[in-house]
Steps between C-alpha positions, in 0.01 A plus 500: 500500500622856462737699715729799490850561624560865586840448659739788445863467598623755750848643504748385761503752786795733518628743763603856407857581599367757746318220690780242517585591859138497613301768681640733762447422782549141393193279533589129522132416431519165681198304620663337802659629823880509520581462872850631564561248779455218247711651224789600730730211600834510683714519182262617225185702460258525210352835401285605205705581191458873436647605164613847610683342793629170363501500119841650433673270747313203355623577150857562613505148646332338200597673176836327450371158610171470313605193300543302821241665726218479243596171332231288664226764486217503250581869444812697404543874550745708298492826694364647821202674338386169351526333840318786677211478253469129577509572875231766474266278298568163661528612861391850596183494289418147617382517863560129556872494420791695643875518448711529815855628533723284718720696741804322646522645850849356553657730238457873559473721193645844582337646189155390622525498878121529531458155342646329806729288284581428136257427220576134427227369272131465423213265573150531358183368660315377193253249354255576780168323539300646786226242443749212520734657759810469284798730442840461335831667575614570145725716282762426762835665450812529713756751373844354420672658801252327734484155347618200704419682825207487743292732280320245278394270783400784729290681240310179427460426871345842555272447199383168641419657835293760318312247287440211742482644852147564629403865561462418871852355532834667566627613262164546327447388142222468246398151608513356150508124448750464218829668419595413144841501330539500123842479334639433157557124514865562402555735795642244740621757761149644527342158546760402760443825691126431508558147626736625772224734613248214528328505161405161351537426129163435335596460137589678178270679256640483148492786248334718762639836378649642181829665593689790338766445237775597745418190707453250218766262635306463826189351344354254251518558127209685342264355241528585131182664374361616833478872589847506662712241316827672589432505875556218749258376767571461868423193708416601858561300816222541757556467873289588800510539876153467650351596833487147642874453436565847641338420835660154531865594493583720202422823687759418766761429231434837337514684833835334573634627166384853581629503858 
């Protein structure tokens, strides 16, 4: 038997500095509708992250707290340009994922009155399977000044409305069947937040992601002789909230949180 292998490695994509903030006018390039009545709750609202609008405020809230804010992530960013390149490639150029800025409507920001509140954090809508009707709220972040407030629960409640509500319901959603939650298995606060919002623990996947050197203490030891012996691996806890749980009581619990 004879065969050939003409595989040629391609370079990792990069983004020129001139493109880090995206096109003007900004194109979110998202495959799904974003109904404002679903994303706007009494205390928070979710809006597309637009680098020219939100990036500087994001970095001001993050730059001095990266060791704690990024510790459970499978990525670590050292400067704003590095983060913006990731956002452009992972979100704006991927029509099935989007990063949303969380606005806390209870705290006015005089410097950005048009926001209708203060920029309090981020939530991504990721790991989407249109065929399997699944979506995950991920890359969740609450800025230090907004932690231990209503922001985390409300942003997840809004995300669940968006994922699990039927398009014909009020507020309208995508009508997906499964909302998934994935957390570093050591991130107990994240897992507890998910459980408070109705997610059920399904199990733990071991060595599911190689993590950066900055986060080595939040993972399993690497393996001598493999391609990344100096890097640790992350175990990930998987949880889900599915449509049949949503319509038999969990929706009412979420709406009560948002009220």
